[in-house]
C-alpha positions in Angstrom: 49.2 111.5 127.6 49.7 108.9 124.9 53.6 109.4 123.5 56.3 107.3 124.5 58.7 110.3 124.0 58.3 113.7 123.1 59.4 115.3 120.0 62.3 116.6 121.9 63.4 113.6 123.5 63.3 112.0 120.1 65.5 114.3 118.3 68.1 113.8 121.3 68.3 110.0 120.7 68.8 110.5 117.1 71.5 113.2 117.8 73.2 110.6 120.5 72.9 107.8 117.9 74.2 109.9 115.1 77.1 111.3 117.0 78.3 107.4 117.6 77.1 105.7 114.2 78.6 108.2 111.8 81.8 108.2 112.6 82.0 104.4 112.9 80.6 104.0 109.6 82.9 106.7 107.9 86.0 105.0 109.5 85.2 101.3 108.7 84.7 102.5 105.0 87.8 104.3 105.2 89.8 101.5 106.8 88.3 98.8 104.3 89.5 100.9 101.3 93.2 101.7 103.1 93.6 98.2 104.0 92.7 96.9 100.4 95.1 99.1 98.9 92.2 100.9 97.1 94.0 103.6 95.1 94.2 104.7 91.3 97.9 104.6 91.8 98.2 100.8 92.4 100.3 99.1 89.6 97.7 96.4 89.1 95.0 99.2 88.8 96.9 101.7 86.6 97.8 98.8 84.3 93.8 98.3 83.7 91.9 99.7 80.5 89.5 102.5 81.9 85.8 102.5 80.7 84.7 106.0 79.5 82.6 106.2 82.2 85.4 106.1 84.6 85.4 109.3 86.7 88.2 111.2 88.0 89.9 109.1 91.0 89.9 111.9 93.3 86.0 112.3 93.2 85.7 108.6 94.7 86.9 109.7 98.1 84.7 112.8 98.3 81.4 110.6 97.0 82.1 107.9 99.3 82.7 110.2 102.4 79.4 111.6 101.7 77.9 108.5 101.1 79.0 107.2 104.4 77.9 110.2 106.1 74.3 110.0 104.9 74.2 106.0 105.5 75.1 106.6 109.3 72.7 109.4 109.5 69.7 107.0 108.1 70.9 104.1 110.4 70.6 106.7 113.3 67.2 107.9 112.8 66.5 104.1 112.7 68.0 103.2 115.7 66.3 106.1 117.1 62.7 104.6 116.2 62.1 102.4 119.2 58.5 101.5 118.7 58.9 100.8 114.8 57.8 97.2 113.9 60.9 96.4 111.3 63.5 98.4 113.3 65.3 95.2 114.1 65.3 93.8 110.8 66.2 97.1 109.1 69.2 97.2 111.3 70.2 93.9 110.8 69.8 93.9 107.1 71.9 97.1 107.1 74.7 95.6 109.1 74.6 92.6 106.3 74.8 95.2 103.6 77.4 97.3 105.1 79.7 94.2 105.5 79.2 93.2 102.0 79.8 96.9 101.0 83.4 96.6 103.0 84.3 93.4 101.5 84.0 94.9 97.5 87.3 96.9 97.9 89.5 93.9 99.4 88.1 91.7 96.4 88.7 94.0 94.0 91.7 95.5 94.6 93.7 93.5 96.9 92.7 89.9 95.5 92.0 91.4 91.9 89.1 89.4 91.5 87.0 91.6 89.1 84.5 88.7 88.7 84.3 88.4 92.4 83.9 91.8 92.8 80.9 92.0 90.4 78.9 88.9 92.7 79.9 90.9 95.6 78.3 94.2 94.4 75.7 92.4 92.9 74.7 90.9 96.1 74.8 94.4 97.5 72.6 96.0 95.4 70.0 93.7 96.2 70.8 94.2 99.8 70.9 98.1 99.7 67.4 97.9 98.0 66.0 95.8 100.8 67.8 98.3 103.3 65.9 101.1 101.6 62.4 99.4 101.7 63.0 98.6 105.3 64.5 102.2 106.2 61.4 103.5 104.3 59.1 101.8 106.7 60.9 102.8 109.9 61.2 106.5 108.7 60.9 107.7 105.2 63.7 110.1 105.7 66.1 107.3 106.3 65.1 105.6 103.4 65.5 108.7 101.2 69.0 109.4 102.4 70.0 105.8 101.3 69.0 106.5 97.7 72.0 108.4 96.5 74.1 105.2 97.8 71.6 103.1 95.9 72.3 105.1 92.6 75.9 105.4 93.3 76.8 101.7 94.0 74.3 100.8 90.7 76.8 103.0 89.0 79.7 101.1 90.5 78.5 97.8 89.5 78.3 99.3 85.8 81.7 100.1 86.2 82.7 96.8 87.6 81.0 95.0 85.0 83.1 97.4 82.1 86.2 97.0 84.2 85.6 93.0 83.5 84.7 93.4 79.8 87.7 95.3 79.1 90.5 93.8 81.0 89.2 90.0 81.2 92.8 88.7 81.3 93.8 91.0 84.3 90.9 89.1 86.5 92.7 87.3 89.2 96.0 88.4 88.0 99.0 88.3 90.2 101.0 91.4 90.4 104.7 90.9 90.5 106.4 92.6 93.4 109.2 93.8 90.8 107.2 96.4 89.3 109.3 99.9 89.6 108.0 103.3 89.1 110.4 106.2 88.2 109.0 109.5 88.0 110.8 112.5 86.7 
């Protein structure tokens, strides 16, 4: 026998990793958005001019949930690949890119730093490309699972840039706490 583990053992390892990683990734993504106040109803965000490419706000929660699940499954595939050469590097780069991902919402929504958020997401773009390449070397399916995430953050980079172009006065602007909203 020249195998370290049977296919059944590999599947079981992937399932165990998935049951832990997927909920953690989704939870951290959710908490980052909640703590940053990343909502279309924030007074600062409502006051921004929206680019024509801006999708309906309800779409963001659905898309990010699906992407976080796919990211978790991709990471679980890599974590379950015990003998892969670049496994440790792939996991380390994933963690770094995920932390950068989580930093974007607070920079954009909480600190109102559109330029700062553009720098964060540009760094994220590079880190995700590296992560995709490393995941691809460990397990091709893991790399493939990250491709929709890469496409979405490239689109988000475009949106971030368009927000900056349309709202240069809002970059770093303080929001007064005296905003009153009345709905009839």
